[in-house]
C-alpha positions as MATLAB code, in Angstrom:
seq = 'XXXXXXXXXXXXXXXXXXXXXXXXXXXXXXXXXXXXXXXXXXXXXXXXXXXXXXXXXXXXXXXXXXXXXXXXXXXXXXXXXXXXXXXXXXXXXXXXXXXXXXXXXXXXXXXXXXXXXXXXXXXXXXXXXXXXXXXXXXXXXXXXXXXXXXXXXXXXXXXXXXXXXXXXXXXXXXXXXXXXXXXXXXXXXXXXXXXXXXXXXXXXXXXXXXXXXXXXXXXXXXXXXXXXXXXXXXXXXXXXXXXXXXXXXXXXXXXXXXXXXXXXXXXXXXXXXXXXXXXXXXXXXXXXXXXXXXXXXXXXXXXXXXXXXXXXXXXXXXXXXXXXXXXXX';
ca = [
      46.369   21.579    5.118;
      45.106   24.953    6.348;
      45.792   25.476   10.258;
      42.998   25.909   13.053;
      44.496   29.116   13.283;
      43.513   30.035   10.225;
      40.027   28.559    9.733;
      39.454   29.683   13.231;
      40.220   33.350   11.475;
      38.008   32.446    8.923;
      34.499   32.258   10.540;
      32.549   34.995   12.767;
      32.683   33.012   16.181;
      29.498   34.362   17.359;
      27.077   32.070   15.606;
      24.906   30.230   17.524;
      24.477   26.256   17.096;
      21.622   23.699   17.884;
      23.422   21.573   20.202;
      20.600   18.587   19.785;
      19.676   16.742   16.793;
      15.843   15.806   16.329;
      15.765   11.926   16.194;
      19.343   10.800   17.736;
      19.577    9.280   21.288;
      22.721    7.320   21.089;
      23.281    4.201   19.423;
      19.533    3.240   20.058;
      18.456    5.695   17.562;
      19.795    4.067   14.980;
      18.135    0.671   15.412;
      16.782   -0.253   12.361;
      17.098    2.294   10.499;
      15.430    1.956    6.863;
      19.037    3.869    5.296;
      22.033    5.743    6.273;
      21.074    9.024    8.302;
      22.612   12.662    8.096;
      24.224   14.477   10.770;
      25.329   17.972    9.809;
      27.006   20.508   11.280;
      26.381   23.456   12.754;
      23.038   22.216   13.642;
      24.017   18.962   15.250;
      26.999   19.902   17.714;
      28.816   16.983   19.380;
      25.855   15.897   20.959;
      24.894   12.730   18.180;
      28.833   11.661   18.721;
      28.534   11.912   22.796;
      25.618    9.382   22.813;
      26.776    7.378   20.278;
      29.989    7.022   22.435;
      28.262    6.942   25.922;
      25.794    4.614   24.388;
      28.471    1.686   23.361;
      28.233   -1.458   25.362;
      31.144   -3.498   24.114;
      33.481   -1.340   20.969;
      34.164    1.964   20.400;
      37.171    2.788   17.583;
      37.683    6.148   16.464;
      40.424    7.474   13.692;
      40.892   11.106   13.817;
      43.115   13.832   12.138;
      42.690   15.947   14.638;
      41.194   15.820   18.225;
      41.257   18.304   20.773;
      37.180   18.397   22.363;
      38.078   17.272   26.068;
      33.943   16.364   25.583;
      34.817   13.739   23.433;
      37.844   12.719   25.325;
      35.804   12.597   28.378;
      33.402   10.382   26.556;
      35.943    8.039   25.421;
      37.476    7.478   28.972;
      33.893    7.102   30.422;
      33.836    4.509   28.103;
      36.827    2.927   28.940;
      35.920    2.677   32.476;
      32.633    1.274   31.862;
      34.610   -1.859   30.615;
      34.153   -1.088   26.874;
      37.020   -1.762   24.765;
      37.863    1.443   23.264;
      40.695    2.306   20.456;
      41.858    5.643   19.112;
      44.159    5.879   15.676;
      45.703    9.567   15.860;
      47.124   11.054   13.190;
      50.952   11.525   14.076;
      52.547   13.493   11.535;
      53.446   13.470    7.803;
      54.752   10.475    7.141;
      57.212    9.964    9.687;
      57.794   13.479   10.303;
      56.084   14.000   14.052;
      53.493   16.840   14.332;
      52.171   17.305   18.349;
      48.979   18.672   16.957;
      46.843   15.557   18.978;
      49.782   15.101   21.613;
      47.679   16.630   24.235;
      44.581   14.753   23.755;
      46.822   11.098   23.207;
      48.093   11.312   26.462;
      44.706   12.201   27.944;
      43.479    9.317   26.718;
      46.480    6.885   27.526;
      46.063    8.357   30.976;
      42.700    7.017   31.227;
      43.213    3.818   29.856;
      41.772    4.242   26.318;
      43.897    2.048   24.149;
      45.581    5.133   21.805;
      47.695    4.826   19.103;
      49.514    6.827   16.290;
      48.724    5.807   12.708;
      51.083    4.129   10.573;
      53.807    6.283    8.421;
      53.247    4.940    5.523;
      50.364    7.377    4.528;
      51.050   10.963    4.231;
      48.550   11.725    6.588;
      45.749    9.676    8.169;
      42.982   12.329    7.872;
      40.054    9.814    8.365;
      37.257   10.837   10.567;
      35.077    7.660   11.514;
      33.433    6.619   14.887;
      32.429    2.785   15.530;
      30.438    1.938   18.118;
      29.440   -2.172   18.996;
      30.630   -3.371   15.612;
      27.015   -1.723   14.502;
      27.176    1.859   13.719;
      29.325    3.807   11.616;
      29.563    7.487   11.630;
      31.723    8.684    8.892;
      32.629   12.099    8.966;
      33.754   15.268    6.921;
      34.603   16.805   10.474;
      37.315   16.308   12.907;
      36.663   16.235   16.743;
      37.929   20.076   17.967;
      34.914   22.319   19.088;
      34.590   24.075   16.302;
      31.339   22.373   15.539;
      29.201   26.363   15.580;
      32.019   27.635   13.109;
      31.872   24.901   10.551;
      29.533   23.325    8.011;
      30.336   19.408    8.344;
      28.187   16.211    7.698;
      28.688   12.814    8.590;
      26.354    9.953    7.539;
      25.579    7.290    9.806;
      26.242    3.765    8.468;
      24.761    0.799   10.085;
      25.494   -1.844    6.592;
      26.883   -4.732    8.024;
      29.516   -5.200    5.400;
      30.431   -1.282    5.513;
      31.338   -2.278    9.542;
      33.049   -4.821    9.028;
      35.055   -3.290    5.727;
      35.760   -0.111    8.193;
      36.389   -2.442   11.430;
      39.473   -4.962    9.379;
      40.693   -1.302    7.838;
      40.914    0.140   11.242;
      42.711   -3.155   12.450;
      45.201   -3.192    9.971;
      45.991    0.351   10.338;
      46.356   -0.003   14.027;
      48.950   -2.934   13.795;
      50.828   -0.940   11.138;
      49.766   -3.160    8.388;
      49.525   -1.840    4.728;
      45.882   -3.898    3.334;
      43.863   -2.912    0.321;
      40.345   -1.925    1.826;
      37.170   -3.444    1.134;
      34.601   -1.512   -0.375;
      31.975   -3.045    2.068;
      28.512   -2.845    0.188;
      30.195   -1.161   -2.714;
      29.718    2.307   -1.102;
      33.117    2.613    0.783;
      35.796    5.250   -0.610;
      38.849    4.732    0.201;
      42.447    6.802    0.094;
      45.021    6.325   -1.108;
      43.428    5.341   -4.488;
      40.131    7.651   -4.269;
      40.824    9.721   -7.412;
      38.797    7.235  -10.257;
      35.751    7.131   -8.012;
      35.755   10.560   -7.938;
      36.590   11.226  -11.711;
      33.968    9.028  -12.164;
      31.385   10.321  -10.564;
      31.784   13.672  -11.619;
      32.501   12.219  -15.397;
      29.350   10.161  -15.663;
      27.152   13.288  -14.199;
      24.095   14.407  -16.222;
      21.762   17.578  -15.251;
      24.024   18.609  -11.952;
      27.156   18.237   -9.994;
      26.472   20.484   -6.301;
      30.077   20.513   -4.833;
      31.422   21.683   -0.944;
      34.842   21.231   -0.674;
      37.883   22.768    1.717;
      40.629   22.502   -1.253;
      40.903   22.351   -4.748;
      44.237   21.467   -6.212;
      43.994   18.092   -7.605;
      43.386   19.303  -11.622;
      42.323   16.423  -13.083;
      39.213   17.111  -11.143;
      39.436   20.553  -11.899;
      39.157   19.404  -15.506;
      36.674   16.974  -15.056;
      34.258   19.783  -13.781;
      35.125   21.981  -16.518;
      34.039   19.636  -19.181;
      31.330   18.956  -17.306;
      29.965   22.534  -17.215;
      31.005   22.706  -21.187;
      28.642   20.142  -21.451;
      25.829   21.143  -20.229;
      25.754   20.157  -16.557;
      24.986   22.922  -13.929;
      27.830   22.585  -11.828;
      27.912   24.677   -8.806;
      30.865   24.923   -6.073;
      30.533   26.478   -2.550;
      34.017   26.715   -0.766;
      35.639   29.053    1.601;
      38.232   31.097   -0.110;
      41.620   31.028   -0.488;
      44.030   32.744   -2.989;
      45.619   28.501   -3.071;
      42.097   27.920   -5.138;
      41.703   31.111   -7.042;
      43.329   30.264  -10.458;
      41.649   26.940  -10.326;
      38.108   29.116   -9.186;
      38.850   31.299  -12.033;
      39.358   28.674  -14.595;
      35.947   26.978  -13.544;
      33.995   29.956  -13.872;
      35.219   30.595  -17.269;
      34.000   27.061  -18.024;
      30.942   27.724  -17.339;
      30.679   26.573  -13.424;
      29.196   28.711  -11.142;
      31.197   29.846   -8.047;
      30.171   30.863   -4.819;
      32.223   32.023   -1.879;
      32.880   32.479    1.710;
      34.912   35.583    2.799;
      34.515   34.513    6.750;
      30.853   35.696    6.500;
      28.572   32.956    8.441;
      31.021   30.120    9.231;
      34.091   28.180    7.528;
      33.043   25.496    4.720;
      34.823   21.827    5.907;
      32.331   19.813    4.307;
      33.616   17.584    1.821;
      30.326   16.745   -0.861;
      29.714   15.923   -4.276;
      26.511   15.905   -5.150;
      25.545   14.436   -9.111;
      22.535   14.617  -10.656;
      20.571   14.385   -7.501;
      20.804   10.957   -7.305;
      24.381    9.939   -5.586;
      26.346   11.788   -3.217;
      29.826   11.246   -1.803;
      30.287   12.322    1.185;
      33.386   12.005    3.989;
      36.955   13.037    4.375;
      38.425   13.439    1.002;
      39.273   16.792   -0.432;
      39.820   17.607   -3.692;
      43.589   17.294   -3.899;
      46.464   14.931   -4.655;
      47.394   14.294   -1.458;
      43.880   13.339   -0.008;
      43.433   11.496   -2.781;
      46.482    9.507   -3.408;
      48.535    9.157   -0.643;
      46.589   10.010    2.745;
      43.951    7.214    4.613;
      40.955    8.975    4.305;
      37.452    7.583    3.872;
      34.515    8.694    2.030;
      30.994    7.257    1.312;
      28.410    7.248   -1.196;
      24.548    6.990   -0.699;
      21.571    7.030   -2.551;
      19.302    7.372    0.227;
      16.527    9.783   -1.445;
      15.511   11.546    2.320;
      19.444   12.024    3.120;
      19.807   13.648   -0.366;
      17.136   15.675   -0.058;
      18.817   16.872    3.147;
      21.803   17.562    1.724;
      20.104   19.492   -1.122;
      18.424   21.960    1.384;
      21.861   22.304    3.234;
      23.656   22.932    0.113;
      21.525   25.342   -1.308;
      21.386   27.386    2.112;
      24.795   27.638    1.555;
      25.068   28.391   -1.554;
      22.199   31.192   -0.813;
      24.900   32.901    1.555;
      27.845   32.423   -0.368;
      29.308   35.559   -2.684;
      30.433   35.291   -5.630;
      34.279   35.608   -6.733;
      36.049   38.880   -6.339;
];
């Protein structure tokens, strides 16, 4: 994983972001929604998630790789103070090697009567980022709650499908108890790690027309090979990333196959999103990077979405990011 220091050095910190996403005002705003909703960063900021927590009546669960935004911590503590059952799972390290990244958040939450655990050590990392409220609404996110919202491109899908909520909460409860399970796909749209590689490759291999990809990492060679094969069979493959030397060979290989690559070299914001949109018909959005560890060894969660309004919004944001990128140099 890239460190927060590297992430912050890769962006211009002066970018101004809107703090309110129109139409979102807590869990009630999603009641009766016809389909999933998209929250886009840097436009939205942390406001939609603070409002979700603030509107909770019975329960809040949060699984997060990194938590350092004190406004989120305060919202969780305030919910616990009004007797909402608040439980938080934080990544504790790489397998059994402890990491102090979340130590401050853990201490703060525990001191404010929030139930908090570190995640099981049988995963390489818990990189999942999912917030649920009252067992009725889930935010499946590409973002961590670190306060970097105005300088990163990230997304979250707001999901209210009962089968998905049951699957997410059952997996949370198992991870909370340190009990290994094979998570349910819910209504059929949830993609969990470990074991996400097959779903990712199936989307790429089944693509016709176009593939739009934003990701933070690119070191899973089967995915690179599948993207290359797609480009060679005439699929319009477009890739937007923040440049790192670690992915240069893979990017050069993809460009040689006919894939189109645009990169961020510190301009505007950092591409932290993880999206794979195929043919304008389906998109995978969530925590998985295109890395072996992320797909096969971490606890991760993404969701496949087919909502036309959501896909249209996602496509507009991708086009904007594509226009802001630069060619591989």
